[in-house]
C-alpha positions as CSV (number, residue, x, y, z in Angstrom):
1,M,-24.1,-36.3,-48.7
2,A,-25.3,-39.7,-47.5
3,D,-23.2,-42.8,-47.9
4,T,-25.0,-44.9,-50.6
5,Q,-22.4,-47.6,-51.0
6,L,-23.8,-51.2,-50.6
7,Q,-22.3,-53.3,-47.9
8,I,-22.3,-56.9,-48.9
9,G,-24.3,-59.0,-46.4
10,R,-26.5,-56.2,-45.2
11,Q,-29.2,-57.0,-47.7
12,S,-29.2,-60.6,-46.6
13,E,-29.5,-59.5,-43.0
14,A,-32.5,-57.4,-44.0
15,A,-34.0,-60.4,-45.9
16,R,-33.8,-62.5,-42.8
17,T,-35.6,-59.8,-40.8
18,V,-38.3,-59.7,-43.4
19,A,-38.6,-63.5,-43.6
20,D,-38.7,-63.7,-39.8
21,A,-41.6,-61.3,-39.8
22,I,-43.8,-63.3,-42.2
23,E,-45.0,-66.0,-39.7
24,P,-46.0,-63.5,-37.0
25,I,-47.8,-61.4,-39.6
26,Q,-49.6,-64.6,-40.9
27,T,-50.6,-65.5,-37.3
28,T,-51.9,-62.0,-36.7
29,L,-54.0,-62.1,-39.8
30,K,-55.5,-65.5,-38.9
31,D,-56.2,-64.3,-35.4
32,L,-57.8,-61.1,-36.7
33,G,-60.0,-63.1,-39.1
34,S,-61.1,-65.4,-36.3
35,S,-61.9,-62.4,-34.1
36,L,-63.9,-60.7,-36.8
37,Q,-65.8,-63.8,-37.6
38,G,-67.1,-63.9,-34.1
39,A,-67.9,-60.2,-34.0
40,T,-70.0,-59.9,-37.1
41,G,-73.1,-61.7,-35.8
42,G,-74.9,-58.5,-35.0
43,F,-75.0,-57.2,-38.5
44,R,-78.0,-57.8,-40.7
45,G,-79.2,-56.8,-44.2
46,A,-77.2,-54.1,-46.1
47,A,-74.9,-53.5,-43.2
48,A,-73.9,-57.2,-43.2
49,A,-73.4,-57.2,-46.9
50,G,-71.3,-54.0,-46.8
51,L,-69.2,-55.3,-44.0
52,G,-68.7,-58.6,-45.7
53,E,-67.5,-56.9,-48.9
54,A,-65.2,-54.6,-47.0
55,L,-63.7,-57.4,-45.0
56,E,-63.3,-59.6,-48.1
57,A,-61.5,-56.8,-50.0
58,W,-59.2,-56.1,-47.0
59,F,-58.2,-59.7,-46.5
60,T,-57.7,-60.2,-50.2
61,A,-55.2,-57.3,-50.2
62,A,-53.7,-58.5,-46.9
63,G,-53.2,-61.9,-48.4
64,D,-51.0,-60.4,-51.1
65,L,-48.7,-59.1,-48.4
66,L,-47.1,-62.4,-47.4
67,P,-46.0,-63.5,-50.9
68,T,-44.8,-60.0,-51.6
69,L,-42.7,-60.0,-48.4
70,Q,-41.2,-63.3,-49.4
71,E,-40.4,-62.1,-52.9
72,Y,-38.8,-58.9,-51.4
73,A,-36.6,-61.0,-49.1
74,T,-35.5,-63.2,-52.1
75,K,-34.6,-60.1,-54.1
76,L,-32.6,-58.6,-51.2
77,V,-30.5,-61.7,-51.1
78,A,-30.1,-61.6,-54.9
79,V,-28.7,-58.0,-54.6
80,D,-26.1,-59.3,-52.2
81,R,-25.1,-62.1,-54.5
82,A,-24.9,-59.9,-57.5
83,E,-22.9,-57.3,-55.7
84,S,-20.5,-59.9,-54.4
85,R,-19.9,-61.3,-57.9
86,T,-19.4,-57.8,-59.2
87,E,-16.9,-56.9,-56.5
88,A,-14.9,-60.1,-57.0
89,A,-14.8,-59.4,-60.8
90,Q,-13.6,-55.9,-60.1
91,Q,-10.9,-57.0,-57.7
92,E,-9.7,-59.5,-60.3
93,R,-9.5,-56.8,-63.0
94,Y,-7.7,-54.4,-60.7
95,A,-5.1,-57.1,-59.8
96,R,-4.5,-57.9,-63.5
97,L,-4.2,-54.2,-64.3
98,A,-1.8,-53.7,-61.4
99,G,0.3,-56.7,-62.6
100,R,0.5,-55.2,-66.1
101,L,1.6,-51.9,-64.7
102,G,4.2,-53.4,-62.4
103,G,2.4,-52.5,-59.2
104,A,1.6,-54.7,-56.2
105,Q,-1.0,-57.4,-56.8
């Protein structure tokens, strides 16, 4: 069986990895857009219209990627914070219980 226990801090590390990838992805998308702009000159008529629609749809979908990645990174950090608060509260409860039972605190 796989170990599924959260390790506090690992989600924040993953969030940094995601956040660090956003700028290179954005640069790649801009470079791709510039390259495609220069390469579409040979299309005319229906082919040009079809290519234009396809590219617009693709870049619209790709444009949603960056805010989605940022939101994902934010939520990863939130998981760490929530888990940290939960663990601290549990440790406090265990210490109180141990104290009531006469054990080590």
